[in-house]
C-alpha positions in Angstrom: 223.3 -234.3 -138.5 220.2 -235.0 -140.7 217.3 -232.9 -139.7 219.3 -230.2 -138.1 218.1 -226.6 -138.6 221.3 -225.1 -140.0 220.6 -222.0 -141.9 221.2 -222.1 -145.7 219.8 -220.4 -148.7 218.5 -221.7 -152.0 215.8 -219.7 -153.6 213.8 -220.3 -156.8 213.5 -217.7 -159.5 214.5 -216.7 -162.9 217.5 -214.6 -164.2 217.9 -213.6 -167.7 221.5 -213.7 -168.8 223.4 -213.7 -172.1 225.0 -217.0 -172.7 227.0 -218.8 -175.3 225.6 -221.2 -177.9 224.1 -224.5 -176.7 226.7 -227.1 -176.2 229.5 -224.6 -175.6 231.5 -224.5 -172.4 233.4 -221.3 -171.7 234.7 -219.5 -168.7 233.5 -216.2 -170.3 235.9 -213.9 -168.4 236.0 -216.4 -165.5 232.2 -216.7 -165.3 230.9 -220.2 -166.1 228.5 -220.9 -168.9 227.7 -224.6 -169.3 224.8 -225.7 -171.5 223.6 -229.2 -171.9 221.1 -229.1 -174.7 217.3 -228.9 -174.4 214.9 -231.8 -173.6 211.1 -231.8 -174.1 210.0 -234.7 -171.9 207.7 -232.5 -169.8 209.8 -232.9 -166.7 210.4 -230.0 -164.4 213.7 -228.4 -165.1 216.4 -226.4 -163.3 217.9 -223.3 -164.9 220.8 -221.2 -163.8 222.9 -221.5 -160.7 223.3 -218.0 -159.2 225.3 -216.6 -156.3 223.7 -213.7 -154.4 224.3 -211.5 -151.4 222.3 -212.6 -148.3 221.0 -210.8 -145.3 223.3 -208.2 -143.7 226.0 -208.2 -146.4 225.5 -204.4 -146.8 225.3 -203.7 -143.1 223.0 -204.5 -140.1 221.1 -201.8 -138.3 220.1 -201.6 -134.6 216.5 -202.0 -133.6 213.9 -204.5 -132.3 212.7 -205.7 -135.6 213.5 -209.0 -137.4 217.1 -208.9 -138.7 218.1 -206.0 -136.5 220.6 -205.9 -133.7 219.0 -205.7 -130.3 221.8 -204.2 -128.2 222.1 -200.9 -130.0 225.1 -201.6 -132.2 225.2 -201.2 -136.0 227.5 -203.1 -138.2 229.1 -202.0 -141.5 231.2 -204.4 -143.5 234.2 -203.4 -145.6 234.6 -206.9 -147.1 232.6 -210.2 -147.1 234.4 -212.9 -149.1 233.6 -216.6 -149.6 235.4 -219.3 -151.4 232.9 -221.5 -153.3 234.3 -224.8 -154.3 231.6 -226.7 -156.1 227.8 -227.2 -156.5 226.4 -230.7 -156.9 223.0 -231.5 -158.4 221.5 -234.9 -157.4 218.7 -236.4 -159.4 216.9 -239.7 -158.6 217.9 -242.4 -161.1 220.6 -240.3 -162.7 224.2 -239.5 -162.0 225.1 -236.4 -160.0 226.2 -233.3 -161.8 229.1 -231.5 -160.2 229.7 -227.9 -161.2 233.3 -226.9 -160.2 233.5 -223.2 -159.3 236.6 -222.5 -157.3 235.5 -218.9 -157.2 236.3 -216.3 -154.6 233.1 -214.3 -154.3 232.9 -210.7 -153.1 229.3 -210.7 -151.8 229.3 -206.9 -151.5 230.1 -206.4 -155.1 227.5 -208.8 -156.5 224.4 -207.3 -158.0 221.3 -207.8 -155.7 219.8 -210.1 -158.3 222.9 -212.3 -158.1 225.6 -213.4 -160.5 225.6 -216.4 -162.8 227.7 -219.4 -161.8 226.4 -221.9 -164.3 223.7 -222.0 -167.1 222.0 -225.1 -168.5 219.1 -225.5 -170.9 216.8 -228.4 -170.1 218.7 -230.0 -167.2 216.3 -232.1 -165.1 215.4 -230.6 -161.7 217.5 -232.2 -159.0 215.9 -233.8 -156.0 218.6 -232.2 -153.8 221.8 -230.2 -154.1 225.1 -229.9 -152.3 227.7 -227.2 -152.2 231.0 -226.5 -150.6 232.8 -223.5 -149.0 236.5 -224.6 -149.4 239.9 -223.2 -148.5 241.0 -221.0 -151.3 243.9 -222.5 -153.3 246.4 -220.4 -155.2 246.5 -223.1 -157.9 242.7 -223.2 -158.5 241.0 -220.1 -157.1 239.7 -217.4 -159.5 237.7 -214.3 -158.8 234.0 -214.2 -159.9 234.7 -211.7 -162.6 233.9 -208.9 -162.9 232.6 -208.6 -159.3 235.7 -209.7 -157.3 239.0 -207.9 -157.2 242.1 -209.9 -158.1 243.8 -208.8 -154.8 240.9 -210.1 -152.8 241.2 -213.5 -154.5 244.9 -213.4 -153.8 244.3 -212.6 -150.1 242.0 -215.6 -149.8 244.4 -217.9 -151.7 247.5 -216.8 -149.9 246.0 -217.5 -146.5 243.8 -220.5 -147.4 240.7 -218.8 -146.2 237.2 -220.2 -146.8 235.5 -217.1 -145.4 236.9 -213.6 -144.8 234.9 -210.8 -143.1 236.1 -207.3 -142.3 233.9 -204.8 -140.6 233.2 -202.2 -137.9 230.6 -202.1 -135.1 229.5 -198.7 -134.0 227.4 -197.2 -131.1 227.6 -193.7 -129.8 227.7 -194.7 -126.2 229.3 -198.1 -126.8 231.5 -199.7 -124.2 234.0 -202.6 -124.0 233.7 -204.6 -120.8 235.9 -207.2 -119.5 234.5 -210.7 -120.1 235.3 -211.8 -116.6 234.4 -208.5 -115.0 231.3 -207.0 -116.7 231.4 -203.9 -114.5 234.9 -203.0 -115.7 234.1 -201.0 -118.9 235.7 -198.4 -121.1 234.2 -196.2 -123.8 234.3 -198.0 -127.2 232.1 -196.2 -129.8 233.7 -198.1 -132.6 235.4 -201.5 -132.8 236.9 -203.1 -135.9 237.4 -206.7 -136.8 239.2 -208.6 -139.6 238.5 -212.3 -139.5 239.8 -214.9 -142.0 238.8 -218.5 -141.3 240.2 -221.6 -143.1 237.4 -223.9 -142.0 235.8 -225.4 -145.1 232.3 -226.8 -145.0 230.3 -229.1 -147.2 226.5 -228.9 -147.3 224.8 -231.9 -148.7 221.3 -233.3 -149.2 219.8 -229.8 -149.4 216.1 -229.8 -150.2 215.3 -226.7 -152.2 212.5 -227.5 -154.6 209.4 -225.3 -154.6 206.6 -227.6 -155.8 204.6 -224.7 -157.1 207.2 -223.7 -159.6 207.5 -225.5 -162.9 211.1 -224.4 -163.5 213.6 -222.9 -161.1 217.1 -221.5 -160.7 219.3 -222.5 -157.8 220.2 -219.3 -155.9 222.9 -219.5 -153.3 222.6 -216.6 -150.9 225.3 -216.1 -148.3 224.5 -213.8 -145.4 226.7 -211.8 -143.0 224.6 -212.1 -139.8 225.3 -215.6 -138.4 228.1 -214.5 -136.0 225.7 -211.9 -134.6 223.2 -214.6 -133.6 222.9 -215.5 -130.0 221.9 -219.1 -130.7 223.6 -221.7 -133.0 221.2 -223.0 -135.6 218.1 -221.1 -134.5 215.4 -220.5 -137.0 214.4 -217.1 -135.6 217.7 -215.9 -134.0 218.2 -212.8 -131.9 221.2 -210.6 -133.1 223.6 -209.0 -130.7 227.1 -207.4 -131.2 228.2 -206.5 -127.7 230.4 -209.7 -127.6 232.6 -208.2 -130.3 233.3 -205.1 -128.2 233.9 -207.1 -125.0 236.3 -209.3 -126.8 238.7 -206.4 -127.5 240.8 -207.3 -124.6 243.6 -204.7 -125.1 240.9 -202.0 -125.9 242.8 -200.8 -129.0 239.6 -200.6 -131.1 240.0 -203.9 -132.9 238.9 -207.4 -131.9 241.3 -210.0 -133.3 241.1 -213.8 -133.8 243.9 -214.1 -131.3 241.8 -212.3 -128.7 238.8 -214.6 -129.4 241.0 -217.6 -128.8 241.9 -216.3 -125.3 238.3 -215.9 -124.0 236.4 -218.8 -122.4 233.0 -219.0 -124.1 231.2 -219.8 -120.9 232.5 -216.5 -119.5 231.4 -214.2 -122.3 228.6 -216.1 -124.1 226.4 -216.9 -121.1 222.7 -217.7 -120.8 222.3 -214.7 -118.7 223.4 -212.6 -121.7 221.0 -214.5 -123.9 223.3 -217.1 -125.5 222.5 -220.7 -126.3 225.4 -222.8 -127.6 223.6 -226.1 -127.5 223.2 -226.3 -131.3 227.0 -226.5 -131.9 228.3 -229.4 -133.9 231.6 -229.4 -132.0 232.9 -228.2 -128.6 232.7 -224.5 -128.0 235.5 -223.9 -125.5 236.5 -220.4 -126.7 234.8 -217.4 -128.3 236.8 -218.3 -131.5 235.0 -221.7 -131.4 231.7 -219.8 -131.3 232.7 -217.8 -134.4 233.7 -220.9 -136.2 230.4 -222.7 -135.5 228.4 -219.7 -136.6 230.4 -219.4 -139.8 229.5 -223.0 -140.6 225.9 -221.9 -140.8 226.7 -219.1 -143.3 223.6 -219.2 -145.6 219.9 -218.1 -145.6 216.9 -220.4 -145.0 214.3 -220.6 -147.7 212.2 -223.7 -148.3 214.1 -226.3 -146.5 217.4 -227.4 -144.9 220.5 -229.4 -145.5 220.4 -232.9 -144.2 224.2 -233.1 -143.8 226.8 -230.5 -142.9 230.3 -231.6 -142.5 233.7 -230.0 -142.0 236.3 -230.3 -144.9 
């Protein structure tokens, strides 16, 4: 899938953090601090690896602007959790450096500037990076302290989730319409959803370097808008939320994964409604498949793209 336009987020910048002495490796209350000693060869260097909240994590508003929902719905999230497995730094002519994280990250609880995953002094700048969103494992997973609650890490590990999102869409005159009968509608001013997905993803050969910056930090930013996008892998996507309301088949005010599995994607996510499923990596037979494909693209574009994206 090299050259595909999957969305991902790696941003250059600086973050000042208190760290241990050079050469020390400590979990520091389950936050990683790994230093490698300074070098002074004049090469560009990479600094910290940071996890940060991406677009929409704190809610998505309705409107016609960029990043707003076009069909009048607003979205509020109660939880947005991801399970970060590892980050790999690849440098030409040198061995890859793999930073094992095994963190459950509560994106809503992170400071907007991000939270430190790894710190290194003088590490050469990589030519590319890779990272994984993996199924949380009770034998390995740990919360990104102090930002993630223990019970949220336990929720992810117990169920083997890679991503968990819980939220509500709201619209004063909102309606839920039968996917196969769009004229059969009922009032639905508020619809909840709680979706945990076990589908792990590895992102590799990610080009992130900003040539204008002498030294950078790798900043992984995970958004909460991909499942609202009407196209898979689009660079400038349109956001809509009506499909969530229409997928509430029993009209009880909550759209479940079981309901998504029952709905033919070609019935609800049609071109007439503005959907384009051509960018999917796998078959999209149901609306649940659509959600799975959009979660695969859970990151924010910055300078480049990942050459390889594969399921774990």
